[in-house]
C-alpha positions in Angstrom: 70.6 119.3 85.0 72.6 121.5 82.9 73.8 125.0 85.1 77.0 126.7 86.1 77.0 129.5 83.1 77.3 126.5 80.8 80.7 126.2 81.5 80.3 122.7 82.9 77.3 120.6 83.7 76.6 119.9 87.7 74.6 116.7 88.4 73.2 117.1 91.6 73.3 113.6 92.0 71.1 112.9 95.7 70.4 115.5 98.6 70.3 113.4 101.1 70.4 116.7 104.2 70.1 119.7 103.7 72.1 122.0 106.5 70.5 124.6 108.2 72.0 128.4 108.4 72.7 127.6 112.2 74.5 124.2 111.7 78.3 124.4 112.7 81.3 123.7 110.5 82.4 121.1 112.0 79.6 118.8 111.2 79.3 116.5 108.3 78.5 117.9 105.0 75.9 117.8 102.9 75.3 114.1 100.8 75.8 116.0 97.6 77.2 114.2 94.2 79.1 116.4 92.0 79.7 115.6 88.5 81.5 117.7 85.6 83.3 117.9 82.7 86.7 116.6 82.1 90.1 117.0 84.4 92.5 119.8 82.8 89.4 121.8 81.6 90.0 124.5 84.3 86.4 125.2 83.4 84.8 125.5 86.6 85.0 129.3 87.8 85.6 129.5 91.3 85.8 132.5 93.6 88.2 132.7 96.9 87.7 135.5 99.0 90.8 136.2 101.3 90.0 134.4 105.1 87.6 136.3 107.4 89.0 136.8 110.9 92.3 137.0 109.9 95.6 136.2 111.5 99.1 136.4 110.8 98.9 133.1 108.7 96.0 134.3 106.4 97.4 134.9 103.2 100.3 132.1 103.5 96.9 129.9 104.3 95.3 131.2 101.1 98.0 131.5 98.9 98.6 127.5 99.8 94.7 126.9 98.5 94.8 128.9 96.1 97.7 126.9 94.2 96.4 123.5 95.4 93.2 124.8 93.1 95.2 125.7 90.1 97.5 122.4 90.3 94.4 120.3 90.4 93.5 121.3 86.7 89.7 122.0 87.8 89.2 125.5 88.3 89.6 128.7 86.8 90.0 131.2 89.8 88.3 134.7 89.5 90.9 137.4 89.9 89.7 139.0 93.5 90.3 142.7 92.1 86.8 142.2 90.6 85.2 140.6 93.5 82.3 143.1 95.0 81.2 141.9 97.8 81.1 144.1 100.6 84.6 143.5 103.6 81.8 143.2 106.1 80.1 140.0 104.8 80.5 136.9 106.5 82.0 133.1 105.5 78.1 131.4 107.2 75.1 131.1 104.8 73.2 134.1 105.7 75.8 136.2 106.3 76.3 137.5 102.6 74.5 137.6 99.4 74.7 135.4 96.5 73.8 137.7 93.8 77.1 139.4 94.7 78.9 136.4 93.1 77.0 136.2 89.5 78.0 139.1 88.0 82.0 138.1 88.3 81.0 134.5 86.7 81.4 132.7 89.7 80.2 129.0 89.7 81.2 128.2 92.7 82.3 130.1 95.8 84.5 129.1 98.9 84.7 131.0 102.0 87.3 130.2 104.9 87.6 131.9 107.8 90.7 131.1 109.9 91.2 132.5 114.3 94.3 131.5 116.6 92.6 128.7 118.6 94.7 128.0 121.9 98.5 128.1 121.0 96.9 127.0 117.6 94.9 127.5 114.6 91.3 127.0 113.6 90.0 127.5 110.4 86.0 127.1 108.9 85.7 126.4 105.4 82.3 126.6 103.1 81.6 125.8 99.5 79.2 127.6 97.9 77.5 126.7 94.7 76.4 130.0 93.3 73.4 129.6 90.5 71.3 127.4 92.9 72.2 129.7 96.2 73.0 126.3 97.7 75.8 125.0 100.1 77.6 122.2 98.7 79.7 121.7 102.4 81.5 122.6 105.4 84.4 121.8 107.5 85.9 123.4 110.2 90.2 121.8 110.4 92.3 123.1 113.3 96.3 122.8 113.7 99.6 124.0 115.1 100.3 127.8 114.7 102.9 126.8 112.0 100.2 124.8 110.3 99.0 127.1 107.9 100.4 125.4 104.9 98.7 122.1 106.0 95.5 123.3 106.6 95.4 125.2 103.0 96.2 121.6 101.7 93.4 120.3 103.7 91.2 122.9 102.7 91.6 122.5 98.9 91.0 118.6 99.1 87.5 119.5 100.8 86.6 121.9 98.1 88.1 119.5 95.2 86.0 116.7 97.0 82.8 118.8 97.6 82.6 119.9 93.7 83.7 116.9 92.0 83.5 114.0 94.1 87.0 113.1 93.5 89.3 112.5 96.2 92.5 114.7 95.5 96.0 114.0 96.4 97.1 117.6 98.7 97.8 115.1 101.8 100.3 113.3 99.9 104.0 114.2 100.0 106.3 113.7 96.9 110.0 112.4 97.6 112.5 113.5 95.3 116.4 113.9 94.6 117.5 117.5 94.4 121.2 118.8 93.9 121.1 122.1 95.7 124.7 122.4 96.5 127.6 120.2 95.6 125.6 116.5 96.2 122.8 114.4 95.1 120.2 114.6 98.7 117.1 112.6 98.8 114.1 115.4 99.9 110.6 115.3 100.8 107.9 118.0 99.0 104.3 118.9 98.9 102.5 118.1 96.0 102.6 122.2 95.3 106.4 121.5 95.3 106.7 123.4 98.8 107.5 122.5 102.4 110.8 121.3 101.5 111.9 118.8 104.4 115.4 116.9 103.6 116.1 113.4 104.3 119.9 112.9 103.6 122.6 115.0 104.6 125.5 112.5 103.8 127.6 114.2 101.2 127.1 111.7 98.7 125.2 111.0 95.9 121.6 109.7 96.5 118.9 108.4 93.8 115.7 106.4 93.5 113.9 107.1 96.9 110.6 105.0 96.8 107.8 104.7 99.5 106.9 102.2 101.9 102.9 101.4 101.7 102.0 103.4 105.1 104.3 106.1 103.6 106.5 106.0 107.2 109.6 105.0 105.1 111.2 105.9 102.1 114.3 103.4 100.6 116.6 104.8 98.6 120.4 103.8 97.0 123.1 106.0 98.2 127.3 106.0 97.1 127.7 107.6 101.1 129.9 104.2 102.0 131.6 104.3 98.8 129.5 101.8 96.7 126.1 101.9 95.8 124.0 100.2 98.7 120.4 100.5 99.3 119.0 102.1 102.8 115.9 102.9 104.2 114.7 106.2 106.2 112.3 105.8 108.8 110.9 108.9 108.9 108.8 109.2 112.2 112.7 108.4 114.0 114.8 109.7 111.9 116.7 106.9 111.4 118.6 105.7 108.0 119.6 101.8 107.7 121.4 100.0 105.1 119.4 96.7 104.3 121.9 95.9 101.2 125.6 96.2 100.6 126.3 93.4 97.8 129.1 93.7 95.6 128.2 96.0 92.6 125.2 98.4 92.4 121.8 97.4 95.2 118.9 99.8 93.3 115.7 100.5 92.8 114.4 99.2 95.8 110.5 98.9 95.5 108.3 98.0 98.3 106.0 95.6 98.2 102.5 96.4 98.8 102.4 94.9 101.9 105.7 96.6 102.9 107.3 93.4 103.6 109.6 93.0 100.9 111.8 94.9 98.6 112.4 94.2 94.8 115.9 95.7 94.0 117.9 95.3 90.6 122.1 93.7 91.7 124.7 93.6 89.6 126.5 91.3 92.1 127.1 88.5 89.0 128.0 91.2 86.3 124.6 92.6 84.5 122.0 93.6 86.7 119.0 91.2 87.7 115.9 91.6 90.1 115.4 89.9 93.1 113.2 90.4 96.3 115.0 90.8 99.3 113.4 91.1 103.3 113.0 95.0 103.8 113.9 94.5 107.5 116.6 91.9 107.5 117.8 92.5 103.7 118.2 88.5 103.2 117.7 87.5 99.5 114.4 85.7 99.5 114.3 85.3 95.6 115.7 86.1 92.5 113.7 86.7 89.6 115.5 87.4 86.5 118.7 85.4 84.7 118.4 86.5 81.1 121.5 87.9 79.5 121.4 91.6 79.5 120.4 93.9 82.1 117.2 93.4 84.4 116.6 96.9 86.6 113.7 99.3 87.9 111.4 96.8 89.5 107.4 98.3 90.0 105.1 96.2 91.9 101.3 95.6 90.5 98.6 97.0 93.1 98.0 93.4 94.8 101.7 92.5 94.3 100.6 89.5 92.0 103.0 91.0 89.2 106.2 93.2 88.9 107.3 95.3 85.9 110.7 95.7 85.2 113.2 96.8 82.4 115.4 94.7 80.3 117.6 94.2 77.5 116.7 90.5 76.9 115.4 91.7 73.4 117.9 93.9 72.4 117.9 97.8 73.7 115.7 98.4 77.4 111.9 98.1 77.0 109.0 97.3 79.5 109.1 93.4 80.5 105.6 92.1 83.6 106.8 88.7 85.3 104.7 87.4 88.6 106.2 88.0 91.6 108.0 85.3 91.5 109.4 85.7 88.1 107.3 83.6 86.4 106.1 84.5 83.1 107.5 87.1 81.6 106.4 89.4 78.9 107.3 92.2 76.9 104.9 95.0 77.3 106.4 97.8 75.1 106.7 97.1 71.4 106.5 100.6 70.0 110.3 102.3 70.0 113.5 101.1 71.1 114.2 102.5 74.4 111.5 102.4 76.8 112.5 102.7 80.7 111.2 103.3 84.3 108.0 101.4 84.6 105.4 103.0 87.5 102.2 101.0 87.7 99.3 102.4 88.2 97.3 102.5 91.5 94.4 100.6 89.4 96.9 97.7 88.5 95.5 98.6 84.4 98.0 100.7 83.0 102.1 101.5 83.3 103.4 104.6 83.3 107.0 104.6 81.5 109.7 106.7 79.7 110.4 106.2 75.9 113.2 107.7 73.8 112.5 109.3 70.6 114.3 112.2 70.1 113.9 113.7 73.7 112.4 111.6 76.5 109.1 111.1 77.1 106.4 110.0 79.1 104.0 107.2 77.9 101.6 105.1 79.4 100.1 101.8 78.1 97.6 98.8 79.2 99.3 96.0 81.0 98.7 94.0 77.9 100.4 95.9 75.6 97.6 98.3 73.9 96.5 101.3 74.0 99.5 103.6 74.5 99.0 107.0 75.1 101.2 109.4 75.3 101.7 112.4 77.9 104.3 114.3 77.1 105.7 115.8 73.8 108.4 117.6 72.4 108.8 119.6 75.7 112.7 118.8 77.1 113.3 115.2 78.8 110.9 114.0 81.1 111.7 111.3 83.1 110.8 109.0 86.6 107.1 109.3 85.7 104.8 108.1 89.3 101.1 108.0 89.7 99.0 110.0 92.3 97.6 107.7 94.6 93.8 107.9 92.9 95.9 107.2 89.3 94.0 111.1 87.7 97.5 112.2 87.9 100.9 111.9 87.3 104.4 113.6 88.6 107.7 113.3 86.4 110.8 115.7 86.2 111.4 117.4 83.3 114.2 119.7 82.0 111.9 121.9 79.7 112.4 125.1 81.9 115.5 125.0 81.8 116.9 122.3 84.8 115.6 119.5 85.7 112.3 120.4 88.0 109.6 118.0 89.5 105.9 119.0 87.2 102.6 117.4 87.7 100.2 116.0 84.5 97.1 114.7 84.7 97.4 110.9 83.3 96.4 111.6 79.8 98.9 115.3 79.4 95.8 117.6 78.8 96.4 119.9 81.9 100.4 119.9 83.2 101.9 122.4 85.8 105.9 123.0 87.3 105.9 122.3 90.9 109.3 122.9 91.6 111.2 126.1 91.0 115.0 127.8 91.8 118.2 127.1 90.3 118.6 123.4 91.6 117.7 120.2 90.0 115.2 118.1 90.6 114.5 114.6 89.6 113.2 111.0 90.7 110.3 111.8 92.0 107.8 109.1 93.9 104.3 109.8 95.2 103.6 108.4 98.6 100.0 107.3 99.1 97.8 109.7 101.1 99.2 110.5 104.7 97.4 111.5 108.1 97.7 115.2 109.2 
């Protein structure tokens, strides 16, 4: 069925339940699957009127929803200045007229209300398809009095899912390094670059944060004790412990998919090699590489059976893959003389990496070395790629706007947006798994 002003394809695959106007917003949505055009087209015209009810947090909530939908690359948000609907219109079925939204070109309508609920906030979200005058779904969310941002992310996730059928990433966080003063500290930010939370405060150099599989901890390297040691921050308890302080560098700590092991690069014998240690006690479990030249930057496959890494064994740095026991190492990248920063995709079929062709750019390649695709080109230096949990996006650090900042791109590079701003520098992003609110 070709609909929605000819700008994208809306296929209503199945409707198992039709909600009546009297049904509440916190009931399950209709069983509707929506298939649309390509991610990054920004082809879905959506209207997002300001929340009804109104609290002091309404504007912050509304701004978060709009920004999330822009970052997603699916939607074109229609300018509210052109809305025709009267301010007295409601958000539930029967409380407004679909015909008010056709002249402004809306294909989808997202209506919300925000009210105080005890000591917190309650949001109702309704999503409508205009041409068919139908409701795609509705849901209610509650949060604390200071939870407007989190509620905005939750509503954005719901809108994206109801319209596209895709689970989005606004229930995640991105760990990163930020130099906002004299030192480089570890921070965690929302996927829109806001909601910044500082993790380290040691006044030293801290690098390479990596999430645990549950999102409850971060591994990182710090020079706070005078050596490049590996630490783990327990985010729930607010505690940081050192897990590897061997002589030389202890860097690039990456949790195994089960979270019980850490792969890292150690330079205790001169050249750096890949080792695996116990994630709690730091005990060495295995040495995986012994070749001449450096071996660094381990990245586990999603099933834990393989590890991608960077090696100079063939001359310049290239991406290799080996078994998680160090067996059967094989080279994956053959184009270019300098390839580094591997990141294994959640689906396990591709590896993102950084290659240097004048500037540094982000690429992806199949794990068999075929099908290389370019994500960035000719826009400053682009480094440290990391996949969203669904594998549809990559976050990375880019200098294209001056100072290094965090960017999010669709995995094919067609849609790219800067998420951090300001005079400080941001680097080393790493995307969390989906997190509970």
